[in-house]
N, C-alpha and C positions, 0 to 999 in steps of 0.2 A: 504494500500500500504506500503511495506517495505521501511525502510530508509537506505540509503547507504551513508557513509562518506569516503572521501579520501582527503589527503593533501600532499603537497610537500614543503620542506624547501625552504626558499626564498634566496637561494644561487645557483649560477650557472645558467644553462639553461636546458631546456628540450632537451633530445636527442632521437635518434631513438628507444632506448629501452623503453623510456616512451611512445612514440607515438604508436609504433606497439604493445608494451606489454600491454598497458592499455588504453590509451586515445581513440583509435579507438573503443574499447569496451564501454567506458564511453559514447561516443556520441550516442550509441544505447541504453545503459542502462538508460540514463536520461529520456527516454520516457516510461520506464517501472516501475520506482521506484522514490521515492522522494530522490533526490541526492544532497548532500552538498559537494562542492569542495572548499578547502581553501588553502591559502598561509601561511605556518607556519613560520611567521617572529619571533615569540617568541622563537621557538625551535632553530632558527639559532643564537640567542644571546649567546649560550654557547661557540661559537667560537669568540665572540667579533668582529663582522664585522664593517667596517667603515660605519658611518651613510649614507654617500652619496652612497656607494655601495649598501646598503640595499634598499634605495629608488629606485635606478635604477633597481635592481634585481626584486623588487616587480612589477614594471611596466612591465618589460620584461616578467616575468612569467605569469602575468595576460594576456598580449597580446598573449603569446604563447598558453595558455589555450583556449582563444577565437578563435584564428586563426585555432586551431586544431579541432574546431567543437563544443565546449561546448556552450550551448545556455543559456544566463543569464535570459531569459524569461521562461525557462523550469526548469533549475537547479538553485541552490543557490551557487553563487560564492562570496567568501568574504575573507577578510584579518583577520587572527587570532586575532591580537591585537585590532581590532575594536569591538570585542565582550567581554566586561568586565566580563560577566558571566563565561567565560572560566577561567579567572584568579581567580575568587571567588571560583569556584568549585575545581580548582587546590589546593587552600589553604585548603579547607575542606577535600579533599581526602588525602592530605599529613598527616592529623591527623590519617588516617586509614592505611597508608603504613608504613611498618617497615624497618628500616635501613638494617637489614640483608638480607631481600628478594631483596631489590634494589641493594645491593652490589653484589649479586650473578648473576645479569643479564649479559649475554654475551656482550651486547653492552657497558655497563659500564666498564667491564674489558678490552675490546678492546680499548676504548677511553683513559683510563688512561695509558695503555701500550704505545699507540702511541703519547700521549701528556701529559707526566708526569708533565710538567710545568703549566698545566691548568686544574687541577682537581677541578672544581668548583661544588657547590651544585646543579647547574642546570643540570649537567651531571648525578648526582646521581638520581635526581628526574625527569629526562626526561620521563621515562615511566608513571609517575603520570600525567604529563602535557598531554601526549598522551591519557591517560585514560580520562582526563577532556575533551579533544577535542571530544572524541567519545561519552561519557556519557551525555554531556550537550545537545546533540540532541537525546539522547536515540536511537542511531543507532543500527539497527539490523545486518547490514553487514558492514564489513570493508575490502576492498581489500588490502592485505598485502603480502609481499614477505616472504621467509623463515627467513630472518634476523629480521623481525618484529613480528613473531609469538609469541615470548616470551612476547613482550610488550602487545600484544592483550590479552594474558592469564592474565597478571597483571590487565588489564582493567576488565576482567571477575571476577577476585578475588575481586577487589575493589567494583564492583557492588554487588556481593553476600554479601560481608562484610557489606556494607552500609545497604542493605535491611534487613539483619539479625539483625544488631545492633539496628536499629530503627524500626523494625517490620513493614516495609512498602515495597510495591512493586513498587519502584520508577524506578529502572533501569532494562532494559532487559539485558541479557548477550550477548554481541556482538559476532558474529561469523565471521570467515574468509570467505570472498567472493571469490569464485573460478570460473574463467571464463572457466575452463575445457579445452576442445580442442581448444577453441577460443583464449586462452592466448598464445601468441608467446613470447618465451624467446630469446631476441636479444643478441648475443654475442658481446664482445668487439673486437677491432682490434689488440689486443696484444696477442691473443691466450690463455689468461688465464682464461676466464670465461665471465660473463655477462657484458654488457656495463653499465658503471656507471660514475657519476661525479667525485668521489674521486679517481677512478682508472686512470683517464686521458686517457681513451681508446675509447672515444665516438665521434660520429658525431652528431652535434647539429642542431636543426631545424633552428637556426639563421645563421648557417655557409653559406658562399657564395660558388659558384662553385669551385673557385680556392682552397679554403681551403679544401673542400670535396675531391677533386681529390688528393691533396697533402697527406691528411690523409690516404686515401685508398691505394695509391701507396706505402706508408710506412708500410702497414699492414704486420704483421709477417707471413712468409711462411716457407716451408721447402725446401729441395733440389730436391723435385719432386718424383713421383712414381718410384720405382726401378724395377717393373715388372708389366705386365698387371694384373689388378684386385687387386693391392696392397691396403691394407686398408689405409684410410686417417688418418693422424695425427690430433691432436686437432686444430692446426692452420688452416689447410685447411678445416676441417669440419666447422669451424667458418665462413670461407669465403663462403662456399656453403650454409650455413644456411642463411646468409645475402642475398645471391643471390636468394634463394628460396622465400624470403619475398618480395623483390623489383622487381624481373625480371619475364618475361613471362616464362611459363613452357618449351617452346622450347629452350630458351636460357640456362636454367639450364641443360636440357638434352644434349645440344650441348657440354657444358664444361664437363659434367659428362662423356660423351663418350670419350672426349679427355683425361681426367684423366685416365680412364680405359685402354686406349690403349697407354698410356705413351707419348702422343704427346702434352700435355697441356703446354701452356706458361702462367705462372702466371701473367706476365705483361698484357697480353690481357684480362685475366680474371678480373684483377683489373680495367682496363679501362672500361670494360663493367659494372662492379659493380658500379663504380663511376657515370657513365652516368645514370644508372637506379635509383640510390639513388637520384640524382639531379632531376629526373622527379617527384619524390614524394615530396622532401623537398623544392625546390625553389619556387613553388607556395605558400607553407605555409609561407616561409620566406617573400615573398612579402606582404602577409596578415598581418604578424606580424608587419612589418614596418609601414603599413598603420594604423593599430590599435594603435600602440605605439605612433604615432604622433597625434592621435585624443584624446587629453586630456579630452575634455568635455564628450566624450563617455565613457572613462575609469572611470571618476569620477561618471558618472551616474551608471555604472555597479557596482562599489564598494559600493555606497550608497544604491542602490537597494538590493544588496546582504546582506549588513550589517543589513538592516531593517528586511529582511526575517529571517536571522540567529538569530537576537536578539529576534524575536517573539518566535521562538522555544526555545532558551536558557532561556528566561524569564519564560516561562511556566514550564520548568524543574526545575529552581531554586526555584520557588514558591513551588513546591512539595517537594524539598529538605529541604527548611526552615521549612515547615509545619511538615515534619517528624522529624526534629531535635529540634523542639520546639522554633525556633528563629523567626517564623512568628507570632508575638504576636498580631499585629493590622491589 
């Protein structure tokens, strides 16, 4: 059975893009492959978060994973920092990664451009830690977006480099997992592209009804179609994309006809969109709150996940040390 690994930084909350874009697929995939899902709290340290915020975020995101349908008895759910083998492999892979290739990554260039006052070593070696996350479980597949493909390529490079340097076949070369037609790309509410935490254009699974309606009603639109059959601008295309995900086909058809004959009222469209989003997210929100307040259950989940993840990681590190000659006794 193939191994799949996916993680999320322990900052912010899961939004509609996470849920419809990947999580719904993961709930099905977890029954077809060996799946590891982790909360990347070490990665988030590059931004120096407040410790209390970190603790709260980890609990929230774990609750959101579980409320969205991930099953800890089927998948492996764990917190990145609870697996010391990840940090050990991170150190070893840093010996194989070169400064020049890390400086050329698009994510590093983007981060130092946006935050010139916080150019720490963790930002530079971020792709190496990501490689350690993947390779410590010898993952075959990693679901990644376009912005992470370069990092996955670095993981492949480091896997090849280790295997060649030590003459061992320890690491498979991880490939990008593509959900194909099942992967829905959820746009943001600002008309500029995909929904994301850093863009501030998202609707979160933890949002209450009032917040959702307020966000949707403020979504960017245009002045309306100028003639029957007018092409949609990106802002309206985004709204219809969201509508097609959360609403019934006849609702989408109704508003599409109104757009085509120039009778559409964006306010009515937004009200319907908000109502249909709430139908999906409010039951999940209730589950999130229930799970979040059940600390014994959360503790059981992370301890169970850590033990499963460490079994996999320990097996990998034994092979790594044997290949490097450091497994003496």
